[in-house]
C-alpha positions in Angstrom: 0.9 -14.5 14.2 3.1 -12.5 11.6 0.7 -13.6 8.9 -2.0 -11.5 10.6 -0.7 -7.9 10.6 -3.9 -6.7 12.5 -3.1 -9.0 15.3 0.4 -7.8 15.3 -1.0 -4.2 15.8 -3.2 -5.0 18.7 -0.9 -7.3 20.6 2.0 -4.9 20.1 0.1 -1.9 21.2 -1.1 -3.6 24.3 2.3 -4.9 25.2 3.9 -1.6 24.8 1.2 0.3 26.8 1.5 -2.2 29.6 5.2 -1.7 29.6 4.6 2.1 30.0 2.2 1.6 32.9 4.5 -0.9 34.5 7.4 1.7 34.2 5.3 4.4 35.9 4.1 2.1 38.6 7.6 1.1 39.4 8.7 4.7 39.5 5.9 5.5 42.0 7.0 2.6 44.1 10.6 3.7 44.4 9.9 7.2 44.9 10.6 10.4 43.0 13.8 10.4 40.8 16.5 13.2 41.4 17.4 15.3 38.4 20.8 13.5 37.9 19.1 10.0 37.7 16.5 11.4 35.3 19.1 12.8 33.0 21.2 9.6 33.1 18.0 7.6 32.2 17.0 10.3 29.6 20.3 9.6 27.7 19.7 5.8 28.0 16.1 6.2 26.6 17.3 8.5 23.8 20.0 6.0 22.8 17.5 3.0 23.0 14.8 5.0 21.0 17.6 5.7 18.3 18.5 2.1 18.1 14.9 1.1 17.8 14.2 3.6 15.0 17.3 2.1 13.2 16.1 -1.5 13.5 12.6 -0.6 12.4 14.0 1.2 9.4 16.3 -1.7 8.5 13.4 -4.1 8.9 11.1 -1.9 6.9 13.8 -1.9 4.2 14.0 -5.7 4.3 10.2 -6.1 3.9 10.2 -3.6 1.0 12.9 -5.4 -0.7 11.2 -8.8 -0.4 8.0 -7.4 -1.6 9.7 -5.9 -4.7 11.4 -9.3 -5.2 7.9 -11.0 -5.2 6.6 -8.5 -7.7 9.6 -8.8 -10.1 9.5 -12.6 -9.9 5.7 -12.7 -10.6 6.4 -10.6 -13.9 9.3 -13.0 -14.7 7.0 -16.0 -14.2 4.4 -14.4 -16.6 7.1 -13.6 -19.2 8.4 -17.2 -19.1 5.0 -18.6 -19.7 4.2 -16.1 -22.4 7.5 -16.8 -24.2 7.0 -20.6 -23.9 3.4 -20.0 -25.4 5.1 -18.3 -28.4 7.7 -21.0 -28.7 5.1 -23.8 -28.6 4.2 -22.7 -32.2 7.4 -24.3 -33.5 6.0 -27.7 -32.5 3.7 -29.8 -34.8 0.1 -28.6 -34.6 -1.1 -31.4 -32.3 1.7 -31.0 -29.7 1.5 -27.3 -30.1 -2.3 -27.2 -29.1 -1.4 -29.7 -26.2 1.4 -27.6 -24.7 -0.6 -24.3 -25.0 -3.6 -25.9 -23.4 -1.4 -27.0 -20.5 0.2 -23.6 -20.2 -3.2 -22.0 -20.1 -4.3 -24.2 -17.2 -1.0 -23.7 -15.5 -1.2 -20.0 -15.7 -4.6 -20.1 -14.1 -3.3 -22.2 -11.2 -0.5 -19.7 -10.7 -3.0 -16.8 -10.6 -4.9 -18.7 -7.9 -1.7 -19.2 -6.0 -1.2 -15.5 -5.7 -4.9 -14.8 -4.8 -6.1 -17.6 -2.5 -5.7 -17.4 1.1 -7.3 -20.5 2.4 -4.5 -23.0 3.4 -6.3 -26.1 2.1 -7.0 -24.5 -1.2 -3.4 -23.6 -1.5 -2.2 -27.1 -0.9 -4.7 -28.3 -3.7 -3.4 -25.6 -6.0 0.3 -26.6 -5.4 -0.6 -30.3 -6.1 -2.4 -29.3 -9.2 0.4 -27.1 -10.3 2.9 -30.0 -9.8 1.0 -32.3 -11.8 0.6 -29.8 -14.8 4.3 -29.1 -14.5 5.0 -32.8 -14.9 2.6 -33.0 -17.9 4.3 -29.9 -19.5 7.6 -31.4 -19.2 6.6 -34.8 -20.6 5.0 -33.0 -23.7 8.3 -31.2 -24.6 10.5 -34.1 -23.6 8.8 -36.5 -25.8 9.1 -34.1 -28.8 12.8 -33.4 -27.9 13.6 -37.2 -27.5 11.9 -38.1 -30.9 13.1 -35.1 -32.7 16.3 -33.8 -31.2 16.8 -30.5 -33.2 17.8 -26.9 -32.3 14.1 -25.8 -32.2 13.2 -28.7 -29.8 16.2 -27.7 -27.6 14.9 -24.1 -27.7 11.4 -25.2 -26.5 12.8 -27.4 -23.9 14.9 -24.5 -22.6 11.8 -22.3 -22.6 9.9 -24.9 -20.5 12.8 -25.2 -18.1 12.5 -21.4 -17.6 8.8 -21.9 -16.7 9.5 -24.4 -14.2 12.4 -22.5 -12.6 10.4 -19.3 -12.4 7.8 -21.0 -10.2 10.4 -22.3 -7.9 12.0 -18.8 -7.6 8.6 -17.2 -6.8 8.0 -19.9 -4.2 11.4 -19.3 -2.6 10.7 -15.5 -2.5 7.5 -16.2 -0.7 9.3 -18.2 2.0 12.0 -15.5 2.3 10.6 -13.5 5.3 12.0 -11.2 8.1 13.8 -13.6 10.5 12.0 -14.2 13.9 15.2 -13.1 15.6 14.8 -9.6 14.1 11.2 -9.4 15.4 12.2 -10.5 18.9 15.0 -7.9 19.0 12.6 -5.2 17.9 10.0 -6.2 20.5 12.5 -6.4 23.2 13.9 -2.9 22.5 10.5 -1.5 22.1 9.3 -2.9 25.4 12.4 -1.6 27.1 11.8 1.8 25.6 8.3 1.9 26.7 9.2 0.9 30.3 11.8 3.6 30.5 9.4 6.2 29.1 6.8 5.4 32.0 9.7 5.2 34.6 11.2 8.6 33.7 7.8 10.4 33.3 7.5 13.2 35.9 3.8 12.9 36.3 2.7 9.9 34.5 -0.8 10.1 35.9 -1.5 13.4 34.1 0.4 12.5 30.9 -1.3 9.1 30.0 -2.5 10.4 26.6 0.9 11.7 25.6 2.8 8.6 26.9 0.4 6.5 24.6 1.8 8.2 21.5 5.1 6.2 21.5 3.6 2.8 21.8 0.8 3.8 19.1 3.6 4.9 16.6 5.8 1.8 17.3 2.8 -0.6 17.0 1.7 1.1 13.6 5.4 0.7 12.4 5.2 -3.2 13.4 1.9 -3.5 11.6 3.2 -1.9 8.5 6.3 -4.1 8.4 4.3 -7.3 9.1 1.7 -6.3 6.4 4.3 -5.8 3.6 6.3 -8.8 4.8 3.3 -11.2 4.7 2.9 -12.5 1.1 -0.7 -13.7 1.7 -2.0 -12.2 5.0 -1.5 -8.5 4.6 -3.5 -5.8 2.8 -0.4 -4.9 0.7 0.1 -8.0 -1.5 1.4 -8.8 -5.0 -1.4 -8.8 -7.5 -0.9 -11.3 -10.3 -1.7 -8.9 -13.1 0.9 -10.1 -15.4 0.0 -13.7 -15.0 -3.6 -12.9 -15.4 -2.9 -11.0 -18.6 -1.1 -14.1 -19.9 -3.7 -16.5 -18.9 -6.7 -14.9 -20.5 -5.5 -15.1 -24.2 -4.5 -18.7 -23.6 -8.0 -19.6 -22.5 -9.4 -18.3 -25.7 -10.2 -20.9 -28.4 
């Protein structure tokens, strides 16, 4: 569900609004609150809202840091491929052409990894990338084994950076906000909504005003889920650096 931010928005808004309505109905069933009880509950509601705001702020910060990490690793991946493309010129012409061809194919696969949303296509892209990685490593390994020189070691080191950068990028895509943090935010938000409805003096005539808090919290949840979702959100990492590297490689 967290990979579908629009669904997070709808479900969270519905759940919070139902919590407000449940609180108001529970208050009507128990009877009118006296001012001391209302004041005590008001302090509790204020503290709970403050805690909710802090947790939402921390979660938003976590989502932003993960988004920035994915952007930086995409740039690092493109830089590693471009550097190895240049180092391939140190190889003999036939091997250099082979390595550059494989790097061009590999960079296209990496662009598709960032832009494709279909799960089946993603599995196919990952399988193709793994095969290309194996071919790339074999190409430089053969050269380093047959001619163990400083230049061949430099090329092998660059290829190692290419393969490692893909692993780092994949790890960043798996690094999401923990489910426990979402559960905690949802529990506190529902509790706040219930208290809001419970302490309202005339909930029947304040329905529109009581709707504001669930709407604000639901939008916050939507924004956090959107930024935290690498593939399902509107705010996503665009592989501009990888695309810029792949186009020159495809040229004859």
